[in-house]
N, CA, C and O atoms as CSV, one atom per row, in Angstrom:
chain,resi,resn,atom,element,x,y,z
A,1,MET,N,N,-2.585,-9.269,-9.545
A,1,MET,CA,C,-1.178,-8.979,-9.910
A,1,MET,C,C,-1.096,-8.524,-11.269
A,1,MET,O,O,-0.034,-8.055,-11.677
A,2,SER,N,N,-2.197,-8.619,-12.084
A,2,SER,CA,C,-1.918,-8.248,-13.622
A,2,SER,C,C,-2.062,-6.518,-13.679
A,2,SER,O,O,-1.532,-5.803,-14.529
A,3,ILE,N,N,-2.941,-6.049,-12.516
A,3,ILE,CA,C,-3.097,-4.514,-12.609
A,3,ILE,C,C,-1.872,-4.051,-12.208
A,3,ILE,O,O,-1.402,-3.060,-12.767
A,4,LEU,N,N,-1.221,-4.661,-11.244
A,4,LEU,CA,C,0.409,-4.051,-10.939
A,4,LEU,C,C,1.369,-4.424,-12.070
A,4,LEU,O,O,2.483,-3.900,-12.078
A,5,GLN,N,N,0.996,-5.347,-13.086
A,5,GLN,CA,C,2.063,-5.553,-14.044
A,5,GLN,C,C,1.640,-4.287,-14.990
A,5,GLN,O,O,2.488,-3.478,-15.367
A,6,ASP,N,N,0.497,-4.201,-15.281
A,6,ASP,CA,C,0.025,-2.995,-16.014
A,6,ASP,C,C,0.564,-1.789,-15.742
A,6,ASP,O,O,1.073,-1.088,-16.616
A,7,ARG,N,N,0.478,-1.407,-14.299
A,7,ARG,CA,C,1.163,-0.240,-13.815
A,7,ARG,C,C,2.483,0.141,-14.241
A,7,ARG,O,O,2.775,1.230,-14.735
A,8,LEU,N,N,3.359,-0.939,-13.992
A,8,LEU,CA,C,4.635,-1.144,-14.067
A,8,LEU,C,C,5.052,-1.010,-15.682
A,8,LEU,O,O,6.126,-0.483,-15.974
A,9,LEU,N,N,4.167,-1.505,-16.693
A,9,LEU,CA,C,4.327,-1.309,-17.923
A,9,LEU,C,C,4.097,0.026,-18.378
A,9,LEU,O,O,4.686,0.425,-19.383
A,10,ARG,N,N,3.346,0.724,-17.780
A,10,ARG,CA,C,2.936,2.184,-17.741
A,10,ARG,C,C,4.127,3.060,-17.485
A,10,ARG,O,O,4.413,4.035,-18.180
A,11,VAL,N,N,4.785,2.654,-16.464
A,11,VAL,CA,C,5.947,3.352,-16.055
A,11,VAL,C,C,6.836,3.090,-16.961
A,11,VAL,O,O,7.372,4.135,-17.330
A,12,SER,N,N,7.239,2.167,-17.488
A,12,SER,CA,C,8.246,1.497,-18.282
A,12,SER,C,C,8.122,2.591,-19.528
A,12,SER,O,O,9.054,3.313,-19.883
A,13,ASN,N,N,6.725,2.579,-20.159
A,13,ASN,CA,C,6.380,3.397,-21.461
A,13,ASN,C,C,6.831,4.925,-21.113
A,13,ASN,O,O,7.544,5.452,-21.967
A,14,ALA,N,N,6.539,5.610,-20.097
A,14,ALA,CA,C,6.612,7.041,-19.604
A,14,ALA,C,C,8.151,7.091,-19.580
A,14,ALA,O,O,8.747,8.056,-20.058
A,15,VAL,N,N,8.729,6.150,-19.076
A,15,VAL,CA,C,10.485,6.592,-18.753
A,15,VAL,C,C,10.969,6.519,-20.437
A,15,VAL,O,O,11.684,7.407,-20.901
A,16,ILE,N,N,10.556,5.518,-21.161
A,16,ILE,CA,C,10.935,5.357,-22.671
A,16,ILE,C,C,10.760,6.689,-23.436
A,16,ILE,O,O,11.580,7.227,-24.179
A,17,ILE,N,N,9.455,7.130,-23.083
A,17,ILE,CA,C,9.161,8.469,-23.898
A,17,ILE,C,C,10.094,9.612,-23.357
A,17,ILE,O,O,10.642,10.402,-24.126
A,18,SER,N,N,10.228,9.654,-22.152
A,18,SER,CA,C,10.989,10.827,-21.712
A,18,SER,C,C,12.271,10.751,-22.139
A,18,SER,O,O,12.843,11.779,-22.502
A,19,LEU,N,N,12.908,9.522,-22.158
A,19,LEU,CA,C,14.273,9.203,-22.528
A,19,LEU,C,C,14.414,9.689,-24.014
A,19,LEU,O,O,15.201,10.581,-24.329
A,20,ASN,N,N,13.685,9.112,-24.809
A,20,ASN,CA,C,13.548,9.517,-26.228
A,20,ASN,C,C,13.576,10.894,-26.575
A,20,ASN,O,O,14.396,11.350,-27.372
A,21,THR,N,N,12.550,11.691,-25.898
A,21,THR,CA,C,12.527,13.050,-25.924
A,21,THR,C,C,13.985,13.674,-25.626
A,21,THR,O,O,14.493,14.512,-26.371
A,22,LEU,N,N,14.493,13.270,-24.674
A,22,LEU,CA,C,15.694,14.060,-24.285
A,22,LEU,C,C,16.682,13.606,-25.286
A,22,LEU,O,O,17.445,14.490,-25.676
A,23,LEU,N,N,16.853,12.347,-25.825
A,23,LEU,CA,C,17.923,11.955,-26.806
A,23,LEU,C,C,17.438,12.709,-28.071
A,23,LEU,O,O,18.313,13.323,-28.682
A,24,ASP,N,N,16.283,12.750,-28.512
A,24,ASP,CA,C,16.134,13.532,-29.703
A,24,ASP,C,C,16.590,14.969,-29.496
A,24,ASP,O,O,17.090,15.601,-30.426
A,25,CYS,N,N,16.428,15.468,-28.337
A,25,CYS,CA,C,16.684,16.908,-28.343
A,25,CYS,C,C,18.310,17.105,-28.347
A,25,CYS,O,O,18.914,18.065,-28.827
A,26,ARG,N,N,18.834,16.031,-27.734
A,26,ARG,CA,C,20.273,16.153,-27.761
A,26,ARG,C,C,20.949,16.055,-29.139
A,26,ARG,O,O,21.975,16.650,-29.466
A,27,GLU,N,N,20.178,15.164,-29.945
A,27,GLU,CA,C,20.743,14.913,-31.403
A,27,GLU,C,C,20.412,16.038,-32.182
A,27,GLU,O,O,21.102,16.214,-33.186
A,28,LYS,N,N,19.502,16.846,-31.940
A,28,LYS,CA,C,18.927,17.941,-32.743
A,28,LYS,C,C,19.627,19.240,-32.102
A,28,LYS,O,O,19.475,20.370,-32.566
A,29,ARG,N,N,20.346,18.962,-31.075
A,29,ARG,CA,C,20.829,20.411,-30.240
A,29,ARG,C,C,19.707,21.227,-30.186
A,29,ARG,O,O,19.719,22.336,-30.722
A,30,SER,N,N,18.708,20.781,-29.577
A,30,SER,CA,C,17.661,21.799,-29.116
A,30,SER,C,C,17.475,21.502,-27.641
A,30,SER,O,O,18.098,20.656,-26.999
A,31,ILE,N,N,16.500,22.343,-27.182
A,31,ILE,CA,C,16.354,22.448,-25.758
A,31,ILE,C,C,14.935,21.677,-25.561
A,31,ILE,O,O,13.906,22.088,-26.097
A,32,PRO,N,N,14.978,20.614,-24.805
A,32,PRO,CA,C,13.713,19.793,-24.365
A,32,PRO,C,C,12.674,20.578,-23.939
A,32,PRO,O,O,12.938,21.712,-23.542
A,33,ASP,N,N,11.303,20.105,-23.950
A,33,ASP,CA,C,10.110,20.528,-23.177
A,33,ASP,C,C,10.274,19.996,-21.834
A,33,ASP,O,O,9.629,19.025,-21.437
A,34,TYR,N,N,11.183,20.659,-21.085
A,34,TYR,CA,C,11.233,19.907,-19.672
A,34,TYR,C,C,9.986,19.845,-18.940
A,34,TYR,O,O,9.896,18.965,-18.084
A,35,LYS,N,N,8.932,20.689,-19.142
A,35,LYS,CA,C,7.748,20.566,-18.219
A,35,LYS,C,C,6.938,19.149,-18.720
A,35,LYS,O,O,6.291,18.527,-17.879
A,36,SER,N,N,6.996,18.740,-19.926
A,36,SER,CA,C,6.385,17.638,-20.114
A,36,SER,C,C,7.321,16.519,-19.763
A,36,SER,O,O,6.849,15.535,-19.193
A,37,VAL,N,N,8.481,16.566,-20.019
A,37,VAL,CA,C,9.448,15.410,-19.312
A,37,VAL,C,C,9.311,15.267,-17.845
A,37,VAL,O,O,9.341,14.135,-17.362
A,38,ILE,N,N,9.176,16.217,-17.157
A,38,ILE,CA,C,9.144,16.306,-15.688
A,38,ILE,C,C,7.814,15.668,-15.361
A,38,ILE,O,O,7.698,14.666,-14.656
A,39,SER,N,N,6.836,16.314,-15.918
A,39,SER,CA,C,5.468,15.753,-15.695
A,39,SER,C,C,5.275,14.192,-15.893
A,39,SER,O,O,4.523,13.531,-15.177
A,40,ASN,N,N,5.964,13.706,-16.848
A,40,ASN,CA,C,6.156,12.104,-17.191
A,40,ASN,C,C,6.733,11.376,-16.138
A,40,ASN,O,O,6.328,10.300,-15.698
A,41,LEU,N,N,7.716,12.035,-15.756
A,41,LEU,CA,C,8.487,11.348,-14.735
A,41,LEU,C,C,8.033,11.385,-13.325
A,41,LEU,O,O,8.275,10.534,-12.470
A,42,ILE,N,N,7.342,12.481,-13.186
A,42,ILE,CA,C,6.387,12.372,-11.726
A,42,ILE,C,C,5.486,11.587,-12.053
A,42,ILE,O,O,5.398,10.759,-11.147
A,43,ASP,N,N,4.674,11.352,-12.937
A,43,ASP,CA,C,3.592,10.282,-13.024
A,43,ASP,C,C,4.248,8.999,-12.684
A,43,ASP,O,O,3.751,8.178,-11.911
A,44,CYS,N,N,5.331,8.863,-13.262
A,44,CYS,CA,C,6.229,7.538,-12.973
A,44,CYS,C,C,6.421,7.256,-11.563
A,44,CYS,O,O,6.253,6.133,-11.088
A,45,ILE,N,N,6.768,8.259,-10.903
A,45,ILE,CA,C,7.184,8.169,-9.291
A,45,ILE,C,C,5.670,7.688,-8.887
A,45,ILE,O,O,5.608,6.520,-8.504
A,46,ALA,N,N,4.627,8.311,-8.914
A,46,ALA,CA,C,3.279,8.108,-8.575
A,46,ALA,C,C,2.972,6.622,-8.685
A,46,ALA,O,O,2.750,5.925,-7.695
A,47,LEU,N,N,2.968,6.192,-9.876
A,47,LEU,CA,C,2.632,4.756,-10.316
A,47,LEU,C,C,3.488,3.868,-9.606
A,47,LEU,O,O,2.975,2.921,-9.010
A,48,ILE,N,N,5.047,4.084,-9.577
A,48,ILE,CA,C,5.741,3.100,-8.546
A,48,ILE,C,C,5.292,2.864,-7.225
A,48,ILE,O,O,5.207,1.779,-6.650
A,49,GLY,N,N,4.956,4.224,-6.716
A,49,GLY,CA,C,4.697,4.239,-5.359
A,49,GLY,C,C,3.194,3.482,-5.083
A,49,GLY,O,O,2.966,2.745,-4.124
A,50,HIS,N,N,2.278,3.823,-6.096
A,50,HIS,CA,C,1.260,2.882,-5.851
A,50,HIS,C,C,1.336,1.414,-6.124
A,50,HIS,O,O,0.492,0.756,-5.516
A,51,VAL,N,N,2.203,0.708,-6.945
A,51,VAL,CA,C,2.753,-0.410,-7.228
A,51,VAL,C,C,3.281,-0.983,-5.835
A,51,VAL,O,O,2.824,-2.050,-5.427
A,52,HIS,N,N,4.216,-0.300,-5.119
A,52,HIS,CA,C,4.965,-0.619,-3.845
A,52,HIS,C,C,3.852,-0.626,-2.856
A,52,HIS,O,O,3.848,-1.707,-2.266
A,53,LYS,N,N,3.008,0.087,-2.496
A,53,LYS,CA,C,2.008,-0.049,-1.696
A,53,LYS,C,C,1.123,-1.102,-1.790
A,53,LYS,O,O,0.796,-1.697,-0.763
A,54,GLU,N,N,0.555,-1.520,-3.190
A,54,GLU,CA,C,-0.354,-2.758,-3.082
A,54,GLU,C,C,0.673,-3.962,-2.970
A,54,GLU,O,O,0.300,-4.921,-2.295
A,55,LEU,N,N,1.917,-4.014,-3.555
A,55,LEU,CA,C,2.562,-5.275,-3.166
A,55,LEU,C,C,2.719,-5.574,-1.607
A,55,LEU,O,O,2.748,-6.707,-1.126
A,56,SER,N,N,2.839,-4.115,-0.735
A,56,SER,CA,C,2.996,-4.355,0.657
A,56,SER,C,C,1.823,-5.037,1.121
A,56,SER,O,O,1.855,-6.002,1.885
A,57,PHE,N,N,0.579,-4.413,0.546
A,57,PHE,CA,C,-0.798,-5.072,1.175
A,57,PHE,C,C,-0.864,-6.593,0.741
A,57,PHE,O,O,-1.334,-7.442,1.499
A,58,LYS,N,N,-0.428,-6.859,-0.362
A,58,LYS,CA,C,-0.553,-8.136,-0.783
A,58,LYS,C,C,0.600,-9.226,0.093
A,58,LYS,O,O,0.459,-10.447,0.165
A,59,GLY,N,N,1.675,-8.472,0.675
A,59,GLY,CA,C,2.584,-9.213,1.528
A,59,GLY,C,C,1.688,-9.444,2.971
A,59,GLY,O,O,1.709,-10.470,3.651
A,60,ARG,N,N,1.006,-8.380,3.210
A,60,ARG,CA,C,0.307,-8.573,4.277
A,60,ARG,C,C,-0.799,-9.688,4.340
A,60,ARG,O,O,-1.097,-10.412,5.291
A,61,ASP,N,N,-1.313,-9.635,3.111
A,61,ASP,CA,C,-2.489,-10.643,2.782
A,61,ASP,C,C,-2.049,-12.109,2.943
A,61,ASP,O,O,-2.788,-13.014,3.330
A,62,GLN,N,N,-0.515,-12.256,2.536
A,62,GLN,CA,C,0.080,-13.588,2.729
A,62,GLN,C,C,0.216,-13.973,3.916
A,62,GLN,O,O,0.189,-15.176,4.176
A,63,ILE,N,N,0.393,-13.004,4.902
A,63,ILE,CA,C,0.928,-13.475,6.262
A,63,ILE,C,C,-0.286,-13.650,7.273
A,63,ILE,O,O,-0.189,-14.242,8.348
A,64,ARG,N,N,-1.659,-12.945,6.694
A,64,ARG,CA,C,-2.599,-13.043,7.504
A,64,ARG,C,C,-3.163,-14.357,7.869
A,64,ARG,O,O,-3.808,-14.510,8.906
A,65,PRO,N,N,-2.908,-15.385,6.961
A,65,PRO,CA,C,-3.663,-16.702,7.391
A,65,PRO,C,C,-2.838,-17.332,8.528
A,65,PRO,O,O,-3.474,-18.019,9.327
A,66,SER,N,N,-1.474,-17.194,8.719
A,66,SER,CA,C,-0.647,-17.740,9.753
A,66,SER,C,C,-0.869,-17.097,11.201
A,66,SER,O,O,-0.319,-17.564,12.198
A,67,LEU,N,N,-1.498,-16.275,11.226
A,67,LEU,CA,C,-1.454,-15.103,12.565
A,67,LEU,C,C,-3.014,-15.807,13.386
A,67,LEU,O,O,-3.974,-16.307,12.799
A,68,THR,N,N,-2.867,-15.663,14.573
A,68,THR,CA,C,-3.921,-15.679,15.381
A,68,THR,C,C,-5.037,-14.748,14.930
A,68,THR,O,O,-4.832,-13.781,14.197
A,69,ASN,N,N,-6.269,-15.105,15.425
A,69,ASN,CA,C,-7.441,-14.341,14.992
A,69,ASN,C,C,-7.269,-12.857,15.478
A,69,ASN,O,O,-7.624,-11.879,14.819
A,70,LYS,N,N,-6.652,-12.813,16.769
A,70,LYS,CA,C,-6.608,-11.376,17.472
A,70,LYS,C,C,-5.758,-10.502,16.704
A,70,LYS,O,O,-5.967,-9.291,16.633
A,71,PHE,N,N,-4.701,-11.151,16.066
A,71,PHE,CA,C,-3.684,-10.322,15.431
A,71,PHE,C,C,-3.753,-10.157,13.932
A,71,PHE,O,O,-2.808,-9.655,13.322
A,72,LYS,N,N,-4.986,-10.619,13.249
A,72,LYS,CA,C,-5.065,-10.463,11.973
A,72,LYS,C,C,-5.518,-9.194,11.633
A,72,LYS,O,O,-5.375,-8.859,10.457
A,73,PRO,N,N,-6.091,-8.332,12.495
A,73,PRO,CA,C,-6.395,-7.045,11.956
A,73,PRO,C,C,-5.260,-6.068,11.793
A,73,PRO,O,O,-5.407,-4.939,11.326
A,74,ALA,N,N,-4.065,-6.598,12.227
A,74,ALA,CA,C,-2.757,-5.888,12.058
A,74,ALA,C,C,-2.618,-5.926,10.440
A,74,ALA,O,O,-1.945,-5.033,9.927
A,75,CYS,N,N,-3.264,-6.987,9.538
A,75,CYS,CA,C,-3.148,-6.801,8.378
A,75,CYS,C,C,-4.061,-6.030,7.446
A,75,CYS,O,O,-4.093,-6.119,6.218
A,76,SER,N,N,-4.885,-5.169,8.322
A,76,SER,CA,C,-5.773,-4.497,7.648
A,76,SER,C,C,-5.315,-3.390,6.919
A,76,SER,O,O,-4.396,-2.770,7.453
A,77,ARG,N,N,-5.739,-2.965,5.786
A,77,ARG,CA,C,-5.587,-1.740,4.792
A,77,ARG,C,C,-5.677,-0.442,5.607
A,77,ARG,O,O,-5.182,0.581,5.135
A,78,ASN,N,N,-6.296,-0.429,6.835
A,78,ASN,CA,C,-6.480,0.603,7.502
A,78,ASN,C,C,-4.951,1.277,8.281
A,78,ASN,O,O,-4.597,2.447,8.421
A,79,ASN,N,N,-4.374,0.158,8.628
A,79,ASN,CA,C,-2.998,0.342,9.179
A,79,ASN,C,C,-1.965,0.767,7.951
A,79,ASN,O,O,-1.614,0.048,7.015
A,80,LYS,N,N,-1.590,2.101,8.213
A,80,LYS,CA,C,-0.644,2.513,7.352
A,80,LYS,C,C,0.603,1.658,7.151
A,80,LYS,O,O,0.989,0.875,8.019
A,81,ILE,N,N,1.276,1.844,5.885
A,81,ILE,CA,C,2.582,0.950,5.788
A,81,ILE,C,C,3.596,2.278,5.715
A,81,ILE,O,O,3.375,3.288,5.048
A,82,LYS,N,N,4.605,2.064,6.451
A,82,LYS,CA,C,5.675,3.114,6.492
A,82,LYS,C,C,6.911,2.475,5.889
A,82,LYS,O,O,6.949,2.084,4.722
A,83,LYS,N,N,8.052,2.376,6.855
A,83,LYS,CA,C,9.253,1.913,6.500
A,83,LYS,C,C,9.236,0.375,6.719
A,83,LYS,O,O,10.017,-0.318,6.067
A,84,SER,N,N,8.408,-0.170,7.580
A,84,SER,CA,C,8.264,-1.680,7.780
A,84,SER,C,C,6.881,-1.924,7.203
A,84,SER,O,O,6.178,-0.982,6.838
A,85,LEU,N,N,6.522,-3.095,7.127
A,85,LEU,CA,C,5.263,-3.872,6.663
A,85,LEU,C,C,4.115,-3.475,7.497
A,85,LEU,O,O,3.008,-3.232,7.017
A,86,PHE,N,N,4.388,-3.414,8.729
A,86,PHE,CA,C,3.250,-3.182,9.915
A,86,PHE,C,C,3.191,-1.864,10.507
A,86,PHE,O,O,2.465,-1.600,11.466
A,87,GLY,N,N,3.989,-1.003,9.909
A,87,GLY,CA,C,4.132,0.407,10.574
A,87,GLY,C,C,5.460,0.572,11.090
A,87,GLY,O,O,6.336,-0.287,10.978
A,88,ASP,N,N,5.611,1.732,11.681
A,88,ASP,CA,C,6.689,2.143,12.373
A,88,ASP,C,C,7.032,1.517,13.727
A,88,ASP,O,O,8.164,1.300,14.159
A,89,ASP,N,N,5.823,1.256,14.342
A,89,ASP,CA,C,6.099,0.575,15.772
A,89,ASP,C,C,5.087,-0.696,15.958
A,89,ASP,O,O,3.954,-0.609,16.432
A,90,LEU,N,N,5.666,-1.802,15.530
A,90,LEU,CA,C,4.644,-2.966,15.623
A,90,LEU,C,C,4.227,-3.202,16.949
A,90,LEU,O,O,3.080,-3.597,17.160
A,91,SER,N,N,5.059,-2.995,17.909
A,91,SER,CA,C,4.786,-3.248,19.211
A,91,SER,C,C,3.519,-2.588,19.585
A,91,SER,O,O,2.604,-3.222,20.109
A,92,LYS,N,N,3.459,-1.456,19.351
A,92,LYS,CA,C,2.239,-0.355,19.628
A,92,LYS,C,C,1.126,-1.267,18.857
A,92,LYS,O,O,0.197,-1.799,19.466
A,93,VAL,N,N,1.299,-1.373,17.618
A,93,VAL,CA,C,0.051,-1.833,16.833
A,93,VAL,C,C,-0.437,-3.339,17.838
A,93,VAL,O,O,-1.491,-3.421,18.468
A,94,LEU,N,N,0.374,-4.154,17.782
A,94,LEU,CA,C,0.103,-5.161,18.593
A,94,LEU,C,C,-0.562,-5.074,20.075
A,94,LEU,O,O,-1.361,-5.902,20.510
A,95,GLN,N,N,-0.129,-4.010,20.723
A,95,GLN,CA,C,-0.793,-3.563,22.016
A,95,GLN,C,C,-1.981,-3.086,21.837
A,95,GLN,O,O,-2.855,-3.469,22.616
A,96,ASP,N,N,-2.304,-2.196,20.847
A,96,ASP,CA,C,-3.377,-1.967,20.593
A,96,ASP,C,C,-4.633,-2.782,20.391
A,96,ASP,O,O,-5.772,-2.685,20.847
A,97,LEU,N,N,-3.962,-3.735,19.438
A,97,LEU,CA,C,-4.826,-4.934,19.073
A,97,LEU,C,C,-5.303,-5.690,20.409
A,97,LEU,O,O,-6.465,-6.026,20.637
A,98,ARG,N,N,-4.311,-5.875,21.165
A,98,ARG,CA,C,-4.663,-6.722,22.607
A,98,ARG,C,C,-5.716,-6.035,23.266
A,98,ARG,O,O,-6.767,-6.581,23.603
A,99,ALA,N,N,-5.408,-4.707,23.472
A,99,ALA,CA,C,-6.429,-3.877,24.088
A,99,ALA,C,C,-7.923,-3.832,23.646
A,99,ALA,O,O,-8.883,-3.769,24.414
A,100,THR,N,N,-7.965,-3.874,22.290
A,100,THR,CA,C,-9.195,-3.912,21.609
A,100,THR,C,C,-9.941,-5.341,21.590
A,100,THR,O,O,-11.160,-5.503,21.631
A,101,SER,N,N,-9.107,-6.189,21.530
A,101,SER,CA,C,-9.786,-7.622,21.779
A,101,SER,C,C,-10.129,-7.798,23.191
A,101,SER,O,O,-11.099,-8.499,23.479
A,102,LYS,N,N,-9.387,-7.197,24.155
A,102,LYS,CA,C,-10.143,-7.393,25.484
A,102,LYS,C,C,-11.477,-6.584,25.720
A,102,LYS,O,O,-12.355,-7.020,26.464
A,103,VAL,N,N,-11.580,-5.411,25.065
A,103,VAL,CA,C,-12.727,-4.819,25.209
A,103,VAL,C,C,-13.950,-5.295,24.572
A,103,VAL,O,O,-15.091,-5.078,24.979
A,104,VAL,N,N,-13.581,-6.032,23.429
A,104,VAL,CA,C,-14.548,-6.565,22.517
A,104,VAL,C,C,-15.154,-8.026,23.492
A,104,VAL,O,O,-16.325,-8.279,23.775
A,105,ASN,N,N,-14.140,-8.669,23.783
A,105,ASN,CA,C,-14.437,-9.820,24.692
A,105,ASN,C,C,-15.144,-9.827,25.926
A,105,ASN,O,O,-15.919,-10.649,26.416
A,106,ASN,N,N,-14.661,-8.609,26.364
A,106,ASN,CA,C,-15.397,-8.266,27.807
A,106,ASN,C,C,-17.190,-7.737,27.477
A,106,ASN,O,O,-18.148,-7.876,28.238
A,107,PHE,N,N,-17.171,-7.213,26.307
A,107,PHE,CA,C,-18.541,-6.938,25.945
A,107,PHE,C,C,-19.236,-8.054,25.579
A,107,PHE,O,O,-20.405,-8.178,25.944
A,108,LEU,N,N,-18.700,-8.879,24.919
A,108,LEU,CA,C,-19.557,-10.136,24.446
A,108,LEU,C,C,-19.801,-10.857,25.648
A,108,LEU,O,O,-20.955,-11.255,25.802
A,109,THR,N,N,-18.964,-11.113,26.534
A,109,THR,CA,C,-19.171,-11.926,27.618
A,109,THR,C,C,-20.185,-11.261,28.672
A,109,THR,O,O,-20.875,-12.034,29.336
A,110,HIS,N,N,-20.308,-10.012,28.849
A,110,HIS,CA,C,-21.451,-9.319,29.384
A,110,HIS,C,C,-22.639,-9.069,28.899
A,110,HIS,O,O,-23.526,-8.560,29.585
A,111,MET,N,N,-22.796,-9.427,27.565
A,111,MET,CA,C,-23.848,-9.035,26.760
A,111,MET,C,C,-25.076,-9.782,27.325
A,111,MET,O,O,-24.944,-10.943,27.712
A,112,PRO,N,N,-26.268,-9.150,27.382
A,112,PRO,CA,C,-27.507,-10.024,27.687
A,112,PRO,C,C,-27.767,-10.955,26.653
A,112,PRO,O,O,-27.302,-10.716,25.538
A,113,ASN,N,N,-28.469,-12.029,26.852
A,113,ASN,CA,C,-28.806,-13.027,26.038
A,113,ASN,C,C,-30.045,-12.535,25.199
A,113,ASN,O,O,-31.154,-12.268,25.663
A,114,ARG,N,N,-29.699,-12.470,24.021
A,114,ARG,CA,C,-30.866,-11.826,23.082
A,114,ARG,C,C,-32.056,-12.486,23.017
A,114,ARG,O,O,-33.029,-11.818,22.667
A,115,ASP,N,N,-32.246,-13.906,23.332
A,115,ASP,CA,C,-33.329,-14.623,23.507
A,115,ASP,C,C,-34.178,-14.114,24.381
A,115,ASP,O,O,-35.355,-14.337,24.098
A,116,THR,N,N,-33.950,-13.385,25.538
A,116,THR,CA,C,-34.602,-13.108,26.608
A,116,THR,C,C,-35.508,-11.688,26.358
A,116,THR,O,O,-36.316,-11.176,27.133
A,117,TYR,N,N,-35.112,-11.259,25.076
A,117,TYR,CA,C,-35.887,-10.158,24.533
A,117,TYR,C,C,-36.882,-10.607,23.603
A,117,TYR,O,O,-37.730,-9.754,23.342
A,118,ALA,N,N,-36.989,-11.552,23.116
A,118,ALA,CA,C,-37.852,-12.148,22.026
A,118,ALA,C,C,-39.142,-12.272,22.453
A,118,ALA,O,O,-39.999,-12.740,21.703
């Protein structure tokens, strides 16, 4: 969490610097260096996006212990976060997990005993 707090602090710093630049230019009646101001603000957006993504993953991590083992993979970082925490189509994610679970269980139940090869 401290890393995310640091990222938010950096965003605040960049916004303050951009705002200061614009206010100084207004006071001096000069034209601001829009390229640097825009660059700072784009960096802010990227950092906020990163913080949002990490907070979403941490939300999944909080939910994971209360799920059954076959649904815990839904909390994987491999599943992209979109508008909702588990992606756009949770029912499809769960259906895919059920199918994968069936294949794995079927493989494990039909797997020969390893002791016979020793």
